[in-house]
C-alpha positions in Angstrom: -11.9 -12.4 -25.0 -8.7 -11.4 -23.2 -6.5 -13.9 -21.4 -4.3 -12.3 -18.7 -1.1 -14.1 -17.7 0.6 -12.7 -14.6 4.1 -13.8 -13.6 4.7 -12.0 -10.3 8.2 -11.7 -8.8 9.2 -10.8 -5.2 10.7 -7.4 -5.9 11.5 -7.2 -2.2 13.9 -4.2 -2.4 11.5 -2.2 -4.6 8.6 -2.9 -2.3 10.6 -1.8 0.7 11.7 1.4 -1.0 8.1 2.0 -2.1 6.8 1.5 1.4 9.5 3.8 2.9 8.6 6.5 0.4 4.9 6.2 1.0 5.1 6.2 4.8 7.8 8.9 4.7 5.4 11.1 2.9 2.5 10.2 5.3 4.6 10.7 8.4 5.9 14.1 7.1 2.3 15.1 6.9 1.5 13.6 10.3 4.4 15.4 12.0 3.6 18.7 10.4 -0.1 18.5 11.2 0.5 17.5 14.8 3.1 20.3 15.2 0.9 23.0 13.7 -2.3 22.0 15.4 -0.7 21.0 18.8 -3.2 21.1 21.6 -0.8 20.3 24.4 -0.1 23.0 27.0 3.2 21.2 28.0 6.3 22.5 26.1 8.0 19.9 24.0 4.9 17.6 23.8 2.7 17.6 20.8 -0.8 16.2 20.9 -4.0 16.4 18.8 -7.3 15.1 20.2 -10.9 14.6 19.3 -12.1 16.0 16.0 -8.7 17.6 15.3 -7.3 14.1 15.0 -9.8 13.2 12.2 -7.7 14.6 9.3 -4.9 12.3 10.2 -7.1 9.3 9.5 -8.8 10.9 6.5 -5.4 11.6 4.8 -4.3 8.0 5.5 -7.4 6.7 3.9 -7.1 9.1 0.9 -3.4 8.5 0.4 -3.3 4.7 0.8 -6.7 3.4 0.0 -8.3 5.8 -2.4 -5.2 6.6 -4.5 -4.3 2.9 -4.7 -7.8 1.8 -5.8 -8.1 4.6 -8.4 -4.6 4.5 -9.8 -3.6 0.9 -8.9 -0.5 2.4 -7.3 0.5 4.8 -4.5 3.1 7.5 -5.3 5.9 5.4 -3.7 4.9 2.3 -5.7 4.6 4.4 -8.9 8.1 5.8 -8.4 9.4 2.2 -8.1 7.3 1.2 -11.2 5.1 -1.2 -9.2 1.4 -1.8 -9.6 -1.2 -3.4 -7.4 -3.8 -5.6 -9.1 -6.2 -8.4 -8.2 -4.9 -12.0 -8.6 -7.1 -12.3 -11.7 -5.5 -9.2 -13.3 -8.4 -6.9 -12.6 -8.2 -3.5 -11.0 -8.3 -3.2 -7.2 -11.6 -2.1 -5.7 -11.8 0.4 -2.8 -12.7 -2.5 -0.5 -9.7 -4.5 -1.7 -7.3 -1.6 -1.2 -8.8 -1.0 2.3 -8.3 -4.7 3.2 -4.8 -4.6 1.9 -3.8 -1.5 3.8 -5.5 -2.3 7.1 -2.9 -5.2 7.4 0.0 -2.8 7.1 0.4 -2.8 10.9 1.0 -6.6 10.8 3.2 -6.5 7.7 5.5 -3.7 8.9 5.7 -5.0 12.5 9.2 -6.2 13.5 10.9 -4.2 10.7 8.8 -5.8 8.0 9.9 -9.3 8.6 6.4 -10.8 8.5 5.9 -9.3 5.1 9.3 -10.3 3.8 8.8 -13.9 5.0 5.4 -14.0 3.5 6.6 -12.6 0.2 9.4 -15.2 0.0 7.2 -18.2 1.1 4.1 -17.6 -1.0 3.7 -18.8 -4.5 2.6 -15.4 -5.9 4.9 -13.4 -3.6 2.1 -11.8 -1.5 2.4 -10.2 1.9 -0.3 -10.7 4.6 -2.4 -7.7 3.3 -2.1 -9.0 -0.3 -3.3 -12.4 0.8 -6.3 -10.9 2.7 -7.3 -8.7 -0.2 -6.5 -11.1 -3.0 -4.0 -8.7 -4.5 -0.6 -8.9 -6.2 2.2 -6.3 -6.5 3.8 -6.5 -9.9 5.6 -4.5 -12.6 3.6 -3.8 -15.7 6.0 -6.1 -17.6 4.9 -9.0 -15.5 1.4 -8.9 -17.1 0.8 -10.4 -20.5 -2.6 -9.9 -22.1 -3.5 -12.1 -25.1 -6.7 -11.5 -27.1 -8.4 -14.6 -28.3 -10.8 -14.4 -31.2 -13.2 -17.2 -32.0 
């Protein structure tokens, strides 16, 4: 039997950097896609409608939800050596990752202040999306596994 002890820390700077990297990559894709597949007849205005807008949401889902549930980290979090796990130490499920990421709009609102306040004020340093999904953002060194043999 394994006993998992997790001692999360806030890592506010690392989390901000990781988020900036992740959304920087995503918005680079977004801008490039909208520019290449522009449907607007007005010069200087870019627009993608209907079925052509679907890849924008698919890439968001794949980048943030699927990669995070499969790897336990997005590329930005991986660069910053952060990992996302359940509060009990288990791996994040697809459902958990989706719940966590659907709250990004609330967490990033007002320059990330709701997320920062939440991280500072909660015992396990969780943002709104983490609380909703039952997740923690930790470094691997914050997790201690002890095997108990009877």
